[in-house]
N, C-alpha and C positions, 0 to 999 in steps of 0.2 A: 593438388588443390585442396583436398579435404582437410589437410592438416592446418589450413588457414581459416577454416570455417569459424572456429571459436574466436580468433583474434578479430576477424572482420565483423562478426556479430557484436562484439563488445564495442567496437568503433561506431557502428551504426546506432547502438543504444545510447552511447555517450552523446553523440551528435543530436539524437532525438531529445535528450534532456536539456541541452544547452539553451534553447529558446525559453523554457520555463524559468531556469535560473537567471537568465539575462533579464527577463521581464521583471522579476522580483528585485534583482540587484539595482536596476536603474529606475525603478518606481520610487516615488517620494514617500517611502514608508516612515511612519512614526515609530519612535522607540518602542512603544507599547506593542505594535504589530510585530516587530522583530522578536521581542521577548516572548510574545504569545507563541510564535512558531517554534522558538527554542524550547519553551516549557512543554508544549504538547508533543514535540518530537522526542524530548527527553523522557516524558511519561510513557510514550509508546515504546521507546528503546528499552527502558528499565522493565516494562511489563513483559517484554520478550524473554529476558534473561532467565527468570525463574522457571519459565515453561520450556526452556531448551532441553531439560532432562526428560520431559514427557515424550512418549512415542507419538509419531505422526506430526501433523501440523497444528496441533492445539496451541493457540496463543491468542492474546487479545489485541495484537497490533493493528490488524485491519479494522477492528471495531473502533478503536480510538481514532484512527485516521478518518473513518466514515463520519463519526460524530463531529469531529473538528470541522470537516468540510460542510456538514449539514448546517452548522451554526455560522461559520465564517466565510464559506464560499470555496470555489474550485481551486483558485490559486493557492490559498492557504492550505487546502487539503493536499495538493500536490507537494508543496514544500515540506509539510509535516511528514508525509510518507517518505519522501526522498531522504530527508535528514535523519529520520528514524532508522532507516536501513543503514545509512552510513555510520551513525553513532553506535548502534547496537552491534555492528560487526567489529567495532574496536574491541569489544569484549568477547565476541563469539568467533572472530576470525575473518579477515578480509581475504579476498581472492578474486578471480575473474568473474565470479558470480555476483559480486557486489553491485556493479553497474546495472545488472539485470534486476536485482532486488530493488534498487533505487527507482528504476523505471516502473517496475510492477506495483509497488506500494504508492508511488507517485500517481500513477494512472488511476488506481483505486480511489485515491483522494480527489483527483480531478473529476472523475466520473461521478463520485458521490456529490460533489459540489454542484455539478451541472444538473443533477437529478433532484436536488433538494426541494425544489418547488413543484415537483411532480408527485403523483401517487406512489411512485416507486420508493420514495423516501418518507412521504407523509403518512401513507397508509400502513398500519401495523403489519398486516400479512405480507403485503408487497415489499415492505422494508426487510423483513426476514428473508424473503425470496431473493432480494437483491444482495443481501449479505452472503447468502448461500452461493449465489452465482459468482460473486467476487472471489470467494474462496477458490473456485475452479479457475477463474481468470488468472489469478496469481499463480496457481499451480501449473497451468498450461504454459504460461510464459516462461516460468522457470524450467519446465520440462523441455521446452524448445532449446534453451541454453544447454541443458545437460546432453541432449542428443547431438547438438552441434559440437560440443566439447569432446564427445567420444570420437569424432572424426571418422565415423563409420559410413557405410553406404546409406545415403538418406532415402531409402525406399519407404513405401507405405508400410511395409511389414515392420521395419525398424521403428518408425514413429508409433505405430499401433501397439507394438509390444511394450515399448517404454511407457506410453500413456496408461496402458493397462496395469503395469507394475506400480505406477505412481498413484493409481486411483484411490487407494485407501488413505494415503497421506493427504491428498487433495480433499477427500471427503471429510477427514478429520478437521481440516482447516475450515471448510465450509460450515460444518456443524458447530464448530466453536464460535464462528461469527454469529450464527443464529442464536446460540446460547447467550452470548454477551449482549447482543442487541435486544433480546427478549427481556433480560433481567436489568440491564444497566443503561439502556439508551436514554430513557426519560430522566433519571437522576443526573446523568452527566450533561445532558442538554440543558437542564435547569441551572446547573453550576456555570456552564460556559455562557449561557444567556445573561446571567447576572454579571459576569466579568465583562461581557460585551457592553452592557448598559453602563456599568460603573466607569469604564475607561473611554466610553464613547467610540468604540471601535466600529467601523463601517464594514459592510459586506464588500469583498473584493470583486465579486462578479454578480 
């Protein structure tokens, strides 16, 4: 049974993402809204590639997804995160981990959009804390896939040992989120808000 853990988990993740894609697909989206998702996902994807050579999880993808969701809402945030994972892996390599990355970055975008009118995204200190926490959310989800993919005995000791080994990687991701949010959140929000007003784009949620 253990050899099927990875395949079953990928199936569950894919099924979890389908409602988000279906809602976006069948909604009456304007061309500008579709282009927006494509552009922000491309920006997040391209920003990941130069950082791939750095150790740990240092990269600005989660930051770009969070800002997009803050300005345009949870649905746009999910789509940006999901497409960013899909597109960036064209360059960095696809595999059974791709659906998990699609889900992980999509959920970060969705959660950021849902929190955008709360202090967790409006307050400077809480926003940094949220970005820090999202670094670990992404990491833990991907760590779950890794342990399932190993096909080993899923004991508490196995989970704890792997999460312990991955802690530095997840910490690097979390701290990079804090860094980018602290320095570039306000300028990027200003740019996106200007685009939003210019093209009359509405919030999706």
